VOGU-3710 file (C-alpha; in Angstrom, 3 decimals, decimal comma):
1> xxxxxxxxxx> -59,072/-14,249/6,388  -56,499/-12,969/8,742  -58,598/-11,005/11,064  -60,882/-13,827/11,565  -57,972/-15,651/13,235  -56,120/-12,636/14,502  -59,993/-10,967/15,696  -58,104/-7,593/14,943  -57,979/-5,333/11,934  -54,465/-5,258/9,601
11> xxxxxxxxxx> -52,075/-3,086/9,658  -54,493/-1,538/13,197  -50,869/-0,453/14,876  -48,916/1,470/12,022  -50,489/4,609/9,459  -52,411/4,265/6,717  -50,458/6,551/4,382  -48,103/5,706/1,579  -45,122/4,149/3,262  -47,050/1,454/4,324
21> xxxxxxxxxx> -49,043/0,743/0,846  -45,764/1,167/-0,921  -44,280/-1,563/1,466  -47,151/-3,798/1,141  -46,512/-3,832/-2,159  -43,005/-5,202/-1,617  -44,838/-7,771/-0,043  -45,430/-6,562/3,081  -48,132/-8,951/4,980  -49,540/-9,393/8,767
31> xxxxxxxxxx> -47,883/-11,898/11,082  -49,720/-15,399/10,721  -50,980/-16,444/14,309  -50,237/-19,183/16,557  -52,108/-22,660/16,141  -53,635/-21,101/12,920  -53,943/-24,699/10,556  -51,730/-25,077/8,102  -53,896/-25,415/5,365  -55,554/-22,131/6,312
41> xxxxxxxxxx> -52,099/-20,691/6,091  -51,326/-21,862/2,699  -55,282/-20,985/1,365  -54,220/-17,240/2,824  -51,008/-16,918/1,751  -52,265/-17,674/-2,111  -55,086/-15,173/-1,328  -51,907/-12,156/-0,983  -49,722/-13,701/-3,708  -48,482/-10,218/-5,605
51> xxxxxxxxxx> -49,536/-11,658/-8,994  -53,383/-11,287/-9,147  -53,627/-14,069/-11,546  -52,090/-15,865/-8,784  -54,263/-15,375/-6,917  -58,054/-18,039/-6,621  -61,255/-16,814/-7,414  -64,371/-15,946/-4,420  -65,748/-19,840/-5,882  -62,549/-21,587/-5,233
61> xxxxxxxxxx> -62,318/-20,536/-1,962  -65,684/-21,477/-1,107  -65,302/-25,344/-2,535  -62,277/-25,072/-0,306  -64,063/-24,516/2,448  -66,924/-26,215/1,709  -64,603/-29,593/1,381  -63,182/-28,420/4,872  -66,290/-28,349/6,730  -69,155/-30,563/5,205
71> xxxxxxxxxx> -69,028/-34,332/4,375  -69,076/-34,997/0,954  -71,627/-37,594/-1,004  -69,342/-39,478/-1,540  -66,833/-41,308/1,402  -64,464/-42,646/-1,039  -63,645/-39,198/-3,219  -61,713/-37,865/-0,125  -58,323/-37,889/-0,436  -55,017/-37,744/2,161
81> xxxxxxxxxx> -54,310/-34,594/1,142  -58,128/-33,562/2,785  -58,582/-36,108/4,852  -55,370/-34,418/6,856  -56,801/-31,178/5,996  -60,507/-31,205/8,075  -58,610/-33,573/10,944  -56,753/-29,645/10,713  -59,483/-28,078/11,112  -61,088/-29,533/13,915
91> xxxxxxxxxx> -58,184/-30,635/15,987  -57,443/-26,402/15,709  -57,921/-25,260/19,342  -60,897/-22,603/19,770  -59,392/-20,971/22,895  -56,547/-18,032/21,483  -55,241/-15,403/23,165  -56,766/-12,681/21,573  -54,469/-9,611/20,489  -54,846/-6,197/22,246
101> xxxxxxxxxx> -53,218/-3,723/20,175  -53,994/-0,046/21,041  -54,892/1,693/16,940  -53,069/4,016/15,883  -54,529/7,453/15,667  -53,325/7,244/11,508  -55,426/4,452/10,538  -57,910/4,351/8,377  -60,462/1,448/7,119  -62,828/3,547/4,528
111> xxxxxxxxxx> -61,552/3,795/0,781  -59,886/7,020/0,031  -57,601/8,908/-2,346  -53,498/8,828/-1,951  -51,498/12,387/-2,890  -49,127/11,109/-5,656  -48,001/14,734/-6,149  -46,332/14,468/-2,460  -42,826/14,821/-2,588  -42,062/12,111/-0,404
121> xxxxxxxxxx> -44,139/9,815/-2,028  -42,252/10,672/-5,534  -39,069/10,389/-3,716  -39,440/6,652/-2,253  -41,075/5,972/-6,280  -37,996/6,732/-7,489  -36,275/4,962/-4,931  -38,104/1,873/-5,481  -37,520/2,505/-9,723  -33,524/2,744/-8,745
131> xxxxxxxxxx> -34,447/-0,791/-7,183  -36,147/-2,271/-9,319  -33,968/-0,913/-12,031  -30,756/-2,311/-10,041  -32,687/-5,194/-9,665  -33,236/-5,568/-13,785  -29,419/-4,774/-14,265  -28,895/-7,969/-11,384  -30,536/-9,873/-12,906  -29,480/-9,221/-16,455
141> xxxxxxxxxx> -26,358/-9,544/-15,938  -26,516/-12,482/-13,849  -28,310/-14,012/-17,059  -25,308/-12,645/-18,926  -23,939/-15,078/-16,787  -25,776/-18,366/-17,355  -25,742/-17,230/-21,265  -21,593/-17,381/-20,991  -21,860/-20,527/-19,148  -24,080/-22,245/-21,446
151> xxxxxxxxxx> -22,249/-20,681/-24,861  -18,974/-22,387/-23,057  -20,914/-25,461/-22,851  -22,149/-25,567/-27,586  -18,943/-24,008/-27,935  -17,922/-26,928/-30,027  -21,335/-27,344/-31,660  -21,902/-23,597/-32,595  -18,897/-21,644/-32,549  -20,010/-18,564/-35,295
161> xxxxxxxxxx> -22,866/-17,671/-32,786  -20,645/-17,772/-30,253  -18,202/-15,078/-31,887  -21,171/-12,571/-32,596  -22,303/-13,032/-28,509  -18,751/-11,754/-28,123  -18,761/-9,067/-30,913  -21,901/-7,831/-29,097  -20,354/-8,220/-25,979  -17,239/-6,312/-27,203
171> xxxxxxxxxx> -19,016/-3,863/-28,538  -21,091/-2,949/-25,014  -17,765/-2,685/-23,254  -16,906/-0,245/-25,813  -19,484/1,699/-25,188  -19,572/1,436/-21,606  -15,585/2,762/-22,209  -16,820/5,723/-24,201  -19,344/6,575/-21,565  -16,797/7,353/-18,556
181> xxxxxxxxxx> -13,961/8,390/-20,953  -17,299/11,617/-21,604  -17,529/11,366/-17,903  -13,501/12,209/-17,288  -14,103/14,721/-19,912  -16,912/16,400/-17,896  -14,722/16,226/-15,042  -11,493/17,904/-16,623  -13,713/20,720/-17,699  -15,049/21,453/-14,258
191> xxxxxxxxxx> -11,717/21,246/-12,868  -10,276/23,861/-15,156  -13,264/26,080/-14,259  -12,497/25,636/-11,023  -8,701/26,339/-11,800  -9,730/29,241/-13,275  -12,071/30,930/-10,366  -8,912/30,204/-8,552  -6,824/31,942/-10,854  -9,159/35,215/-10,657
201> xxxxxxxxxx> -8,829/34,922/-6,704  -5,474/34,419/-6,588  -5,089/38,091/-8,614  -7,649/39,521/-6,978  -5,703/38,545/-3,829  -2,827/39,765/-5,355  -4,418/43,729/-5,696  -5,306/43,720/-1,991  -1,782/43,565/-1,652  -0,846/46,014/-4,068
211> xxxxxxxxxx> -3,242/48,358/-2,057  -2,097/47,740/1,206  1,516/48,144/-0,100  0,142/51,610/-1,643  -1,245/52,213/1,205  1,343/51,671/3,697  4,333/53,263/1,780  1,629/56,959/1,507  1,843/56,405/5,517  5,341/56,053/5,578
221> xxxxxxxxxx> 5,519/59,371/3,255  3,270/61,181/5,610  5,360/60,337/8,791  8,944/60,940/7,234  7,517/64,365/5,896  6,332/65,081/9,712  9,568/63,759/11,549  11,367/66,204/8,772  8,730/69,206/9,787  8,657/68,751/12,701
231> xxxxxxxxxx> 11,912/71,073/13,441  10,192/73,424/11,355  7,773/75,725/12,299  4,885/74,896/14,235  2,725/75,721/11,239  3,887/72,851/9,884  3,050/70,667/13,075  -0,145/71,758/13,017  -0,562/71,095/9,159  1,652/67,716/9,873
241> xxxxxxxxxx> -0,974/66,816/12,182  -3,634/67,627/10,266  -2,402/65,329/7,607  -1,994/62,485/10,443  -5,502/62,764/11,275  -5,979/62,310/7,563  -4,147/59,768/7,198  -5,027/58,049/9,694  -8,798/58,403/8,489  -7,639/57,286/4,927
251> xxxxxxxxxx> -6,000/54,372/6,490  -8,899/53,239/8,897  -11,233/53,045/5,742  -8,291/51,743/3,938  -8,292/49,281/6,983  -12,331/48,399/7,267  -12,125/47,982/3,230  -9,439/45,118/3,530  -10,788/43,490/6,191  -14,112/42,962/3,269
261> xxxxxxxxxx> -12,012/42,620/0,678  -10,889/39,346/3,817  -14,069/38,461/4,471  -15,067/38,341/0,612  -11,697/36,080/0,495  -12,486/33,598/3,023  -16,210/33,479/1,675  -14,820/32,553/-1,922  -12,489/30,349/-0,441  -15,166/28,150/1,655
271> xxxxxxxxxx> -16,762/28,039/-1,590  -13,684/26,484/-3,784  -13,561/23,924/-0,559  -17,107/22,610/-0,968  -16,377/23,340/-4,999  -13,560/21,171/-4,785  -14,862/18,468/-2,756  -17,413/17,938/-4,924  -15,047/17,123/-7,266  -13,244/14,843/-5,458
281> xxxxxxxxxx> -16,709/13,197/-4,700  -17,219/13,132/-8,621  -13,350/12,273/-9,288  -13,654/9,167/-6,885  -17,189/7,817/-7,991  -15,356/7,592/-11,748  -12,537/5,779/-10,548  -14,651/4,017/-8,646  -16,089/3,654/-12,436  -13,482/2,642/-13,986
291> xxxxxxxxxx> -12,243/0,070/-11,787  -14,924/-1,626/-12,311  -14,555/-1,310/-16,320  -11,186/-2,724/-16,016  -12,482/-5,785/-13,363  -15,528/-6,229/-16,590  -12,228/-5,854/-18,685  -9,839/-8,667/-16,991  -13,081/-10,728/-16,998  -14,164/-10,428/-20,826
301> xxxxxxxxxx> -10,183/-11,488/-21,525  -10,730/-14,509/-19,601  -13,328/-15,504/-21,032  -11,780/-15,397/-24,796  -8,504/-17,289/-23,275  -11,225/-19,771/-22,318  -12,658/-19,410/-26,340  -9,337/-19,324/-27,649  -7,870/-22,833/-26,041  -10,810/-24,214/-26,698
311> xxxxxxxxxx> -10,996/-23,061/-30,870  -7,243/-23,850/-30,853  -8,366/-27,434/-29,249  -10,934/-27,612/-31,378  -8,998/-27,048/-34,908  -6,151/-29,174/-33,913  -8,427/-31,885/-33,084  -9,819/-31,083/-36,243  -6,594/-30,959/-38,672  -5,782/-34,213/-36,766
321> xxxxxxxxxx> -8,758/-35,687/-38,782  -8,075/-33,917/-41,952  -4,747/-35,992/-41,712  -6,260/-39,262/-40,643  -8,557/-38,836/-43,547  -6,014/-38,266/-45,617  -4,637/-41,778/-45,092  -6,924/-42,991/-45,213  -8,244/-41,843/-48,459  -4,078/-42,619/-49,686
331> xxxxxxxxxx> -4,520/-46,422/-48,161  -7,921/-46,631/-49,986  -6,215/-45,121/-53,370  -3,735/-48,257/-53,133  -5,994/-50,281/-52,022  -8,381/-49,779/-55,342  -4,442/-49,895/-57,729  -3,988/-53,019/-56,332  -7,491/-54,031/-57,170  -7,076/-52,657/-60,384
341> xxxxxxxxxx> -4,015/-54,275/-61,051  -5,486/-57,353/-60,329  -8,618/-57,041/-62,518  -6,840/-56,656/-65,411  -4,259/-59,963/-64,526  -7,708/-61,377/-64,065  -8,873/-60,433/-67,016  -6,385/-61,239/-69,529  -6,277/-64,769/-67,867  -9,548/-64,656/-69,248
351> xxxxxxxxxx> -8,896/-63,322/-72,815  -6,414/-66,216/-73,086  -8,746/-69,057/-71,665  -10,636/-67,788/-74,492  -8,257/-68,151/-77,200  -7,461/-71,309/-75,543  -10,600/-72,910/-75,958  -11,783/-71,397/-79,067  -8,494/-73,332/-80,545  -9,498/-76,411/-79,603
361> xxxxxxxxxx> -13,416/-75,730/-80,363  -12,039/-75,647/-83,947  -9,500/-78,986/-83,512  -12,390/-80,611/-82,215  -14,184/-79,863/-85,522  -11,385/-80,737/-87,597  -10,722/-83,673/-85,851  -14,125/-85,358/-86,280  -14,035/-83,992/-90,112  -11,203/-85,826/-90,651
371> xxxxxxxxxx> -11,863/-89,214/-88,414  -15,742/-88,984/-90,838  -13,531/-89,721/-93,789  -11,215/-92,190/-92,023  -14,375/-93,905/-90,860  -13,659/-97,379/-93,023  -10,116/-97,227/-93,021  -9,973/-96,648/-88,776  -12,556/-98,379/-87,604  -10,639/-100,806/-85,786
381> xxxxxxxxxx> -8,611/-97,523/-84,172  -12,800/-96,640/-83,633  -12,450/-97,245/-79,563  -9,315/-95,486/-78,718  -10,233/-92,004/-80,664  -13,758/-92,410/-78,996  -11,286/-92,694/-75,154  -10,139/-89,296/-76,420  -12,656/-87,779/-77,421  -14,152/-88,077/-74,236
391> xxxxxxxxxx> -11,230/-87,643/-72,479  -11,459/-84,129/-74,225  -14,732/-83,689/-73,609  -14,008/-83,567/-70,139  -11,547/-81,486/-70,592  -13,504/-78,629/-71,676  -16,294/-79,176/-69,541  -13,601/-78,487/-67,071  -12,363/-75,806/-68,987  -15,847/-74,224/-69,234
401> xxxxxxxxxx> -16,537/-74,465/-65,052  -13,073/-72,781/-64,857  -14,878/-70,113/-67,530  -17,809/-69,317/-64,614  -15,483/-68,749/-62,013  -13,216/-66,400/-63,889  -16,729/-64,425/-64,462  -18,060/-64,933/-61,357  -14,693/-63,735/-60,190  -15,011/-61,103/-62,520
411> xxxxxxxxxx> -18,483/-59,896/-60,808  -16,807/-60,144/-57,505  -13,707/-57,609/-58,244  -15,826/-55,494/-59,726  -18,764/-55,064/-56,603  -15,398/-54,456/-54,279  -14,360/-52,400/-56,767  -17,649/-50,349/-56,954  -17,224/-50,516/-52,975  -13,716/-49,175/-52,845
421> xxxxxxxxxx> -15,534/-46,105/-54,861  -17,777/-45,382/-52,767  -15,281/-45,487/-50,043  -12,851/-42,602/-51,547  -16,894/-40,460/-52,931  -17,222/-40,149/-48,355  -13,845/-39,867/-48,166  -13,901/-37,190/-50,604  -17,292/-35,469/-49,144  -15,484/-35,927/-45,751
431> xxxxxxxxxx> -12,090/-33,807/-46,888  -14,758/-31,146/-47,987  -16,302/-30,834/-44,926  -12,501/-30,619/-43,065  -11,839/-28,268/-45,919  -15,254/-26,219/-44,770  -13,596/-26,970/-41,087  -10,692/-24,909/-42,289  -12,113/-22,475/-43,623  -13,970/-21,863/-40,419
441> xxxxxxxxxx> -10,545/-21,856/-38,514  -9,563/-19,272/-41,412  -13,084/-16,890/-40,343  -12,277/-17,356/-36,746  -8,400/-16,206/-37,577  -9,668/-13,414/-38,637  -11,921/-12,956/-36,522  -8,919/-12,370/-34,199  -7,054/-10,292/-36,101  -10,046/-7,827/-35,911
451> xxxxxxxxxx> -10,077/-8,153/-32,368  -6,488/-7,706/-32,006  -7,290/-4,363/-33,761  -9,509/-3,347/-31,500  -7,450/-3,893/-28,706  -4,581/-2,032/-30,476  -7,176/1,198/-30,376  -7,650/0,631/-27,194  -4,611/0,792/-26,628  -4,256/4,045/-28,257
461> xxxxxxxxxx> -6,965/5,686/-26,894  -5,303/5,052/-23,088  -2,229/6,371/-24,471  -3,937/9,373/-25,242  -5,329/9,710/-21,448  -2,434/9,091/-20,418  -1,021/11,608/-22,273  -3,756/13,818/-20,967  -3,335/12,460/-17,727  0,408/13,702/-17,515
471> xxxxxxxxxx> -0,103/17,056/-18,768  -2,469/17,259/-15,925  0,454/15,441/-13,533  3,036/18,682/-14,718  0,694/21,436/-14,548  -0,630/20,275/-10,796  2,989/20,368/-10,469  3,955/23,516/-12,150  1,031/24,529/-9,588  2,675/23,298/-6,344
481> xxxxxxxxxx> 6,120/25,238/-7,139  4,867/27,780/-8,077  3,513/28,469/-4,516  6,317/26,795/-3,201  7,824/29,554/-4,479  5,410/31,715/-2,974  5,306/30,601/-0,044  8,691/30,864/0,460  9,584/33,706/-1,466  6,521/35,877/1,251
491> xxxxxxxxxx> 8,314/34,284/4,433  11,801/36,095/3,826  10,009/38,578/2,796  8,235/38,706/6,323  5,154/40,414/4,518  2,512/37,261/4,247  0,046/36,852/7,311  -0,419/33,943/9,190  -4,299/33,657/7,651  -3,262/33,811/4,677
501> xxxxxxxxxx> 0,013/31,255/4,949  -2,076/28,655/6,017  -4,236/28,952/3,192  -1,253/28,776/1,277  -0,020/25,483/2,659  -3,567/24,048/2,798  -3,945/24,942/-0,986  -0,813/23,058/-1,522  -1,736/19,849/0,821  -4,515/19,593/-1,347
511> xxxxxxxxxx> -3,173/20,100/-4,714  -0,026/17,588/-3,429  -3,136/15,228/-2,352  -4,046/15,697/-6,502  -1,166/14,988/-7,600  -0,810/11,645/-5,851  -4,394/10,437/-7,019  -3,041/11,473/-10,745  0,089/9,492/-9,781  -2,219/6,365/-9,125
521> xxxxxxxxxx> -5,006/7,024/-12,202  -1,680/6,855/-13,794  -0,227/3,782/-12,661  -3,579/2,366/-13,435  -3,792/3,446/-16,960  -0,098/2,149/-17,378  -0,699/-0,872/-15,989  -4,226/-1,222/-17,949  -1,601/-0,466/-21,219  0,677/-2,763/-20,065
531> xxxxxxxxxx> -1,592/-5,985/-20,078  -3,168/-4,715/-23,440  -0,057/-4,735/-25,172  1,341/-7,712/-23,310  -2,527/-9,406/-24,935  -1,924/-8,170/-28,565  2,151/-9,154/-28,472  0,402/-12,887/-27,671  -2,588/-12,195/-30,203  0,675/-11,375/-32,901
541> xxxxxxxxxx> 2,678/-14,388/-31,558  -0,525/-17,232/-32,367  -1,094/-15,905/-35,416  2,283/-15,885/-36,482  2,745/-19,562/-35,077  -0,688/-20,154/-36,529  0,922/-18,958/-39,810  4,243/-21,218/-39,429  2,067/-24,153/-38,736  -0,299/-23,817/-41,931
551> xxxxxxxxxx> 2,818/-23,431/-44,316  4,479/-26,887/-42,949  1,366/-28,677/-43,558  0,811/-26,562/-47,036  4,704/-28,233/-47,801  4,029/-31,137/-46,139  0,958/-31,619/-49,123  3,260/-30,558/-51,886  5,287/-33,375/-51,081  2,888/-36,071/-51,049
561> xxxxxxxxxx> 0,896/-34,496/-54,037  4,042/-34,635/-55,770  4,771/-38,375/-54,982  1,449/-38,827/-56,564  2,113/-37,443/-59,952  5,864/-39,693/-59,757  3,357/-42,051/-58,967  0,994/-41,416/-62,175  3,916/-40,757/-65,013  5,318/-44,137/-63,766
571> xxxxxxxxxx> 1,549/-45,109/-64,336  1,813/-43,736/-67,912  4,859/-44,719/-68,573  4,296/-48,789/-67,818  1,274/-48,510/-70,046  -1,789/-48,886/-68,222  -5,421/-47,363/-68,857  -3,882/-43,780/-69,438  -8,003/-41,796/-70,004  -8,281/-42,035/-65,956
581> xxxxxxxxxx> -4,839/-41,730/-64,987  -4,779/-38,334/-66,881  -8,052/-37,710/-65,428  -6,279/-37,805/-61,966  -3,319/-36,355/-63,250  -4,928/-33,119/-63,924  -7,081/-32,765/-61,188  -4,107/-33,295/-58,644  -2,484/-30,547/-61,300  -5,269/-28,494/-59,904
591> xxxxxxxxxx> -5,430/-28,700/-56,756  -1,272/-28,341/-56,264  -1,763/-24,655/-58,715  -4,492/-23,856/-55,748  -2,036/-25,234/-53,199  0,906/-23,024/-54,370  -0,890/-20,067/-54,479  -2,654/-21,000/-50,490  0,892/-21,285/-49,839  1,337/-17,699/-51,039
601> xxxxxxxxxx> -0,818/-16,488/-49,717  -0,062/-17,849/-46,092  3,989/-17,284/-46,393  3,282/-13,628/-47,267  0,948/-12,898/-44,734  3,482/-14,642/-42,270  6,052/-12,321/-43,343  3,893/-9,110/-43,523  3,542/-10,977/-39,854  7,198/-11,073/-39,012
611> xxxxxxxxxx> 7,999/-8,111/-39,913  5,385/-5,926/-38,324  6,132/-7,244/-35,074  9,917/-6,054/-35,569  9,010/-2,870/-36,545  6,458/-2,828/-33,757  9,211/-3,849/-30,556  12,069/-1,501/-33,364  8,730/1,745/-32,237  9,029/0,574/-28,318
621> xxxxxxxxxx> 12,580/0,693/-28,525  12,751/4,139/-30,068  9,362/5,472/-27,901  11,675/4,416/-24,458  14,991/6,387/-25,467  13,158/9,359/-26,448  11,429/9,133/-22,804  14,401/8,257/-21,365  16,104/11,067/-23,002  13,960/13,477/-21,676
631> xxxxxxxxxx> 13,935/12,364/-18,533  18,214/13,210/-18,343  16,913/17,040/-19,764  14,200/17,083/-16,583  17,504/16,276/-14,472  19,911/19,071/-16,279  16,856/21,922/-15,707  16,787/20,724/-11,907  20,750/20,070/-11,638  21,361/24,060/-12,738
641> xxxxxxxxxx> 18,504/25,399/-10,925  20,157/23,463/-7,819  23,893/24,563/-8,640  21,778/28,620/-9,454  20,552/28,067/-5,574  23,915/27,687/-4,266  25,375/30,780/-5,618  22,453/32,824/-5,167  22,455/31,795/-0,952  26,233/32,254/-0,994
651> xxxxxxxxxx> 26,312/36,336/-2,931  23,103/36,856/-0,429  24,551/35,815/3,047  28,093/38,177/0,912  25,050/41,290/1,180  23,581/41,190/4,045  26,167/39,902/6,173  28,961/41,940/4,320  31,117/38,484/4,538  30,488/35,237/5,153
661> xxxxxxxxxx> 32,582/32,318/6,765  33,831/29,135/5,424  31,459/26,772/8,292  28,474/28,864/6,496  30,191/28,238/3,060  30,807/24,483/4,028  26,815/24,118/5,544  25,060/25,419/2,000  27,732/23,424/-0,145  27,270/19,863/1,695
671> xxxxxxxxxx> 23,016/21,057/1,959  23,127/21,385/-1,948  25,422/18,860/-2,868  23,027/16,761/-1,096  20,194/17,727/-3,194  22,268/17,306/-6,358  23,480/14,024/-6,052  19,856/12,937/-5,051  18,722/14,522/-8,614  21,614/11,800/-9,554
681> xxxxxxxxxx> 20,507/9,435/-8,633  16,669/9,601/-8,971  17,336/10,207/-13,222  19,780/6,988/-12,946  17,024/4,410/-12,677  15,614/5,041/-15,988  17,717/2,452/-17,315  16,591/-0,585/-16,410  13,753/0,361/-18,798  16,191/1,294/-21,521
691> xxxxxxxxxx> 18,031/-2,158/-20,726  15,196/-4,028/-21,039  13,869/-2,744/-24,552  17,145/-3,097/-26,295  17,435/-6,717/-24,803  13,860/-8,202/-26,246  14,856/-6,145/-29,331  17,566/-7,816/-30,172  16,418/-11,763/-29,128  13,204/-10,431/-31,575
701> xxxxxxxxxx> 16,007/-9,529/-34,846  17,555/-12,385/-33,606  14,697/-14,672/-33,953  13,769/-13,353/-37,369  17,088/-12,635/-38,951  16,291/-14,231/-42,193  14,253/-11,979/-42,970  16,376/-8,710/-44,663  14,946/-5,938/-43,162  15,817/-7,063/-39,522
711> xxxxxxxxxx> 19,403/-6,589/-40,994  18,691/-3,516/-42,152  17,231/-2,157/-38,748  20,523/-4,338/-36,368  22,653/-2,141/-39,365  20,905/0,819/-38,431  20,268/1,188/-34,706  24,489/-0,637/-34,495  22,390/-2,789/-32,073  25,744/-4,827/-32,022
721> xxxxxxxxxx> 28,189/-2,274/-31,042  25,158/-0,740/-28,319  26,621/0,658/-25,123  25,263/1,186/-21,345  27,461/2,973/-20,545  26,907/5,827/-22,497  23,599/6,722/-20,841  24,783/6,222/-17,275  24,922/9,570/-15,634  27,866/8,873/-13,042
731> xxxxxxxxxx> 29,570/7,565/-16,303  29,443/11,457/-17,442  29,041/13,409/-13,893  32,895/12,415/-13,530  33,187/14,900/-10,175  30,056/12,866/-8,437  30,362/9,746/-7,400  27,937/6,730/-6,998  27,095/5,589/-3,130  29,479/8,198/-1,741
741> xxxxxxxxxx> 29,281/12,124/-1,520  32,071/14,701/-2,176  31,234/18,713/-1,725  30,665/19,687/-4,852  31,139/23,304/-5,847  29,259/25,399/-8,162  32,104/25,244/-10,254  31,935/21,643/-10,055  28,660/21,594/-10,595  28,646/23,768/-13,962
751> xxxxxxxxxx> 30,932/20,944/-15,533  28,712/17,842/-15,074  25,577/19,371/-16,283  27,920/20,940/-18,617  29,195/17,444/-20,030  25,365/15,849/-19,902  24,263/18,601/-21,408  26,634/17,664/-24,302  26,026/13,994/-23,894  22,539/14,594/-23,977
761> xxxxxxxxxx> 23,152/16,408/-27,269  24,622/13,836/-29,419  21,979/11,479/-27,923  19,192/13,843/-29,780  20,959/13,436/-32,358  21,782/9,890/-33,129  17,952/9,676/-32,100  16,553/11,718/-34,861  19,067/10,248/-37,842  17,541/6,796/-36,489
771> xxxxxxxxxx> 13,937/7,761/-36,512  14,842/9,468/-40,074  16,100/6,148/-41,340  13,706/3,836/-40,170  11,020/5,872/-41,411  12,606/5,976/-45,106  12,915/2,078/-44,419  9,219/1,942/-43,483  8,216/3,802/-46,419  10,443/1,174/-48,558
//
């Protein structure tokens, strides 16, 4: 169809190779010619559709073109769309610009097979497969986003399904995290292999240096022998000359071997650099993946927060509905009791009226008998008695009407009683539904607890990773110090060549770069760990608050049940319908027992959660305290090395020169005093974290002071007598002052170091004793 409009073959200017075939599969089509009718363009695009099922058949195309060209038999059948298409075909310009395109030499319009075994095609297909996989991943992520939005909309309708899907997502994230952990372990293995190779090369370098030193020592020996024997005989001189030649040839051979070794070392260095570059790129990619994973974790945590807020609002609304229904239930019960009392009063009145009516009938019969006997005697009084009888009959009729009214009223009361009972049954059903909702919320709380446990596991994994990175950090730091010492020693002895020095400086720079990267990773992991810990603390506090709210509500319900029991006892003493009251009392007693058990369970879980919160804060305090003491020990080691450097540098100057001036001593003491005090200032900063953890522990103990364990912990850790001055470094190092610099000689430095060491030993003993007592307390 396109060839019909353009008068040229499609893709005439391109090579008909694998690339064109793949681009056509990806959606590339010839450019549509100007002045082509729109209906023709639409039909052509339908024929170009990627899905073969959506393309029109040849019969359909023939029918469409016939409708455009030939006039149908019935004119009324032409609709507006067909009419516009026909007009477009008629009005289409006959003349058009013939495209003159030079045919590509590789353009081929005969059928031929493509080589699907070529490397280029496989690369392209692999690239397209990766693109399709990425596209599928993107579509799956989009679908996941849509599913999450739908879940948030339908959360109130079906919370259980959302929890299951959320659990699946958490498991997926955990699996991704495990995959990243495996990648990190592989990377650490590669780093260890590289370190081993580097150590082997360094050992080889040391061996070559020893060989060079041996050769130089041999050369010096030969020269000394020559100097000694030059004074002697000519024969000895000839022998010495021969020996010199032998030494020179040996030296040249050794120099050649040394050059070869240096070349080999340079080749190995290049290989090491290549491997290090590969390791760095792999490390950066793993870091990026870790950052992405952290971002996804943050997103999932935000979604969890939203879900928890919605669950909390739903829980509150259900509780409010339950309380309202309970109030309505109590109101209906009161109304039922009132109606029952009214029914009893009406029944008593009816019984009295029936008794009075019966007595009246008996009196009427007696009077009639008396009247029959005395009819002859009292004929004169007959009219009076007749009128009295008529009056009495009227009264009897009135009483009978009253009886019918009372029976109708009783029936109405029975109907109302039935309605009230139906309402009570409905309220009971609603109460059971609300109890089911409460059970569902309790299940949600259990799921939150399980999620908290999974977060704790993730936290432990992050802590293990952090410890691993700390070990790596320390190893790299020690390697850096060792290389610095090598450089200083070699520069002092002036035996290191410039090439080896630059190489070592490069290695030091690379190690410093690695150290910076490790510190960044350490910071990221500590931040992630802190976020997880904060999240766990919030969840634990939320569980405690939920338990407390539930305890308060159960206690209120227990009070209500106690009041109802009192009312039932009053009714029993009042002598009312005892059978129904006994049944209701037994039901209320069963409900009271269940309530008591539930209250006992929730109070125990409440106390256990509070106790774990207290112990967790205590462990954090002890952990920070232990870390502070390890840093203090590290500081003491560094201070001791500074003091030793001062003493050794002064002694060295005395040995080399023979005497040392006061000016030189003052310069050296200034240099090492500055280094000594900078170490003191650096290691004094850990007090802020210790003080922060102390106050947070104090607040937790104060909040849970009614617990027995809180008082025991307060006595073990001596929180009321906690003194921060024991940990301040400048309170112990009395020769040094914070903010001002005083010249410290080696004796003053030794005094400060000894006081710090004694304080460290005391604090370590105190910490070990506290840990031992707390361990015994936890096992109780």
